[in-house]
N, C-alpha and C positions, 0 to 999 in steps of 0.2 A: 851598202851591202848587208852590213851588220843589222841596220835598223829594219830592214827587209825580212831578214831572217828572224828577227824578235817578234814581228807582227805575226809572220808565219807560224811561230810555235805558239803564241797566245792564241791565234786562231784554231790551232789544232786541239789545243787545251779546252777551249769552249766547246769545239764540236764535239770531242770526247764526252765533256761533261754533260751536254745536252742530250748524246745518244742513252748514256748512262740514265739519265732522270726520265728520258721517254720511255725506256725498257722498264724502269722501276714503276712507274706509272701505268704502264700497259700492263704490268704483271698485276698491279693491285687492282685496276679496272676489271681484268679477267677473273680476279679471284672473287670479286664482289658481283660479279655476272651470275644471274640465277642458273645459267646452264652450264657454269664453269667446269664440272666434274662430268657433263653427260657427253656421250656419243650420239649425235642425232641420228644417224644412219645406221643401225646395227647390222644392218645386211651387208656392210662393208667389214665389219669385225672377222677376224680370222683367228685370232689368238689371245688368250689371258694369261699372264703368268703373275703368280702370287706368291709371296713369302712372309714368313713372319718372324717375330724375335725368337721363337723357340726352335730355329733352325729347321722348320718345315717348308717345303715349296711344293709347288704343282703348276704344271702347264696344261692349259686346257686348249685343245687346237681343233680347228675344223678340219675334217678329213676330206680328201678329193672326192670328186664325182658324186658330190651330195649324201654321202655314207654316214652323216651325222659328226658327232663330236668326239674326241679321244681325250682321256685325262691320263697324265703321266706324270711319275714321281720316281727320281732314281731310276731303279732296273723295273719298277710297276707300270704297266700300261693296260688301260682298260676302256671300254666303250664308256662313254659318259650318259648319264642319266639325262634323257631329252627334257624332261619337267624342270630338272635344274637349270639346263641351258637356256631355256626359254625364261626362267627367272631372272637369271644374271644378266641377259640381254636386255629384257624388260627394265631392269634396275638401272643399267647403263643409260638407257634411253630417257628414263623418266626422273633420273636422281636431280635435284635441285638444291641450291644454296638458301637455307632458310634466313641466316644472316651471319654477319663474320662475329668470332668469338669476341667478348668484351676485351678491351686492352688490359683492364685490372686481372684478367683470368689467362690472358694469353702466354705467359711465361710458365704456369702451372700445366696448361692442356700440351704446349710443345714439350714439356718434360715428360709428360705421360705418353705421348706419340713416341718419343725417341726409345722409350723403355717397352713399351707394348702396343704395337700397331702392326697392321698388314699391309705391306707395299703391294700395290696393284699397277700392272702395266697391262694397257690395253692396246692391241695392234690391230690394224685395218689394212685392207687390200690398197695398193697404191700402184702406179705405173711410173717409171722414169721419164717416159715420154706420153703426155697425156694432153692432146689437142682435139677438142671436141670428140668425135667417135674415132679417133685414131689414138690407140693405145698400144704401147710396147714397153717389153721389159717389165713385167708383174714383180712386185716385191711387197714385203712387209712394211709398215711405217708404223712406228709407236705414237699413237694417236693422243693417249693420254698416260700420265702417271701420277699417282696419288698415294697417300697413306690413310688407312682408315684406322680410326681408334675405337674408343669405347662408346656407349650410349650417354645420352645427357641425364641429367637426374630424373627427369620425368618418362624417359625412356621413349620419348616421341621424337628424339633428333640423333644424330651420329656425328662425332667429331671427324673433320677430315682435313687433310692439308695436301695442296698440290705440290708436285715437286717444284724444288726452288722456290715455293710460295713464301711470302711474307709474313702471314699469318694463318691461322686454323679457322676453318669456318664451320658452322652446324648444318648439316644437309639433312635432307627427308625426301619422301616421295608424296607429292600433294595426294591428298585423300587416302594416303594409307597412315595407319596408326600402328608405330611402332618404330625400332631402330634396325640399321641395316648391317651392322657388322658381320652377323652370322651369315649373309649372303657371299661372303668374301672368305670361305672356308679353306684351309689349305692342306685338310686330311684326304688324301685320295679316297679311302674307303666311304666317304661321304659324297663322292662325285660320281663312283664307279654305277654303272647299270647292275642291277642283281639278277643277272641272265646265268642260266645254266645251260641251256639250248637255244642257240639260234642259227638255224640250220635252214638251207634251201632245200627243198625237196629235189629239186633237179640235182642237186650234188650228193644225194644220199645213195649210197651203194648197198649197204647193209646195216640192218640193226639187229642185234642180239640181245634177248632178254633172258635172264636166268634168275630163278629163286628156288631155294631150296625149300621153302615152306608152303609153295603153291605150284603144284606140277603144272597145271595148265597155264603157268605163266613162264614156261621155258620154252622158247621158240627164236627161229631167225626168219627175218623176212629180206629178201634180197631183189635187187632191181638191177638187173644185168641186160644190157641194152634194150631198155624199156620194157622189159619181160619181168612182170612180179611172181615171186614164188614163195612159198612158206614151207618151212622144215619144222616139223613138229612130230614128236614121238618117233624118230628115226625113220620118218617117212617125208619124202618131198612132195607138196601139194602145188599144182599150177594151172593155168589155164581155165578149164571150165569148173575145176574143184574149188576154186576160191573165187570170193567175192573182191574184186579188183578194185572198184570204187571204195568198199571199206578199208582196204589195206592203202591206197593213195589217200584216203582222208586220215589214216593214222600216221602215215609219214609226214603229213602235214602239220600234225600236232608239234612238232619239233622245230616250229619256226620260232616261237616264243614261249619259253618255260623259264621262269624266274623263282629265286628263293626269297625268303621271307627276311631274314637278316644274318647278318655275319655273325660268328659265336668265338672267333680265335681270340679275341681279348675280353670276352666275357665269362669264360669257362676255364677251369683248370686245366693246364696242359696234360697231367696225368689222367684227368677223364677223357679228354679227346683222344689221347693214345689209345686208353682203354677201348673205346668206341671205335677207332679206327683198325685195331687188331681184331674186333670181334666179327662174325660172320654177318654179312648185309642181308636185309630182308629180299633186296632186289639188286641185280647187277644189270646195268644198262650200257651196252657198247654200241658205238655208231663207227663206221667206216665210209669214209668220203670215197667219192671216184678218183680224187686225186692221190689216194693211199693214205691220206692222215686219218687219224681215229680220235675218239675220245671214250672216255670210261667214267660213267657216275655209278658211285655206290649209294645206296639208300638204307639207313639203320633205323630200327626201331628207338623211338624216343622213350625210354624208361624214365617217365617223369614221377617220381614219388611225392604226393601232396597230401597233407591232411585236411581234411573235410571239417571245417570248423562246426558244421551242425550235427553231423553224425558221428565225428571222431573216428573215421575209418580213413585207412591208406587205399587211395586210387592208383592201381598198378600201372597203367600207360595212358599216355596222352596220345589217344587214337589220330586226331585230326593233323598232327604233325610227325615229321621224321627228321633225323639227321641226314646230311649229305656231304659227300667228298667227291670231287671230280678230278680227273688226272691233269686238266689244264693248269690249275694254280694250287692244287691242295687245300683250298679253303674249307674250314669246317661251318658249315652253314645250317640255318633251320629251313625246311620247306613245307609246304602245306601239301597233304596228301591230295587235295582238290585239283591242285596245279599237274599232279601226275595220273590223275585217275585214267584220262583216256590214252594214256602211254602204257598203262599197265593192264591192257585189255586182255582178257583171256584168249587163246588161241583159237577155240571154237568159235568165236564171233567173225573169225575171218573164212570160215568153211561153209560151203553151200549145203 
């Protein structure tokens, strides 16, 4: 009996050792596999989570009903920039292992990754029960987890390490010259869509434009029960007095209005406060049919610069304005061209 127990123990030890060696070799084989870091079917990706050594983290998640992606960090949440989403999905599909880091350099690269890297978790759509076309209980599954480090000396590769990996690898995207570190950015401001207005015309009930400088840009357009009206100079115009097609096209302009850049971290706070407390050139108020509203203020951009040729001061930068909106109070730079159709004079709507 004791002999049988001893043999059983020996067998268990051998089996455990074999499993350990198999898993270790399996991981090593995975790491050297060209597509070790890639997710082949990016259509199944539903979420990214990224965190760096500066305590910055961001979650980028696919929204329901095909409404795009959302970027969130802490208490901030924004619609994500579609071009950047396409870029990171393409990166996840195309990334390849160029070759493992040489043994002589592995210790240094691992040390660098431990102090300066971005952890990337990629989640895909999965089902608890998945038999052919029979799928039940959808869930998120962590498909990949890896650490992204710096670029190689020639800037044509990127150091990466799989979670629980044995050694780092140099990765790249075939036919792409450059490194990949910047594609895994944890700054939410670099992921957000630069949107000021993104309104569905069917949800707009009222638009009010006011300006102390331009009298013909003080009016209110309303859409009550699909009946359009224009209030201008204390008179209400409706039906045959207004160009309803022109007004409908005007309301459609609010579907996609964007700003050029965020300025909160680029300009002095005292300057931003002084602009915010000044009188805006234009004030735009939108009221939606659900009762919610949004206000956008546009301020003159008093950009004083020295002309090197004529050595004279230019008083204004007319093509651009500053803007603050009630949703997030971001101080942003906008192009006048983006608002040209929204700042239409009232007489253009009259027959």
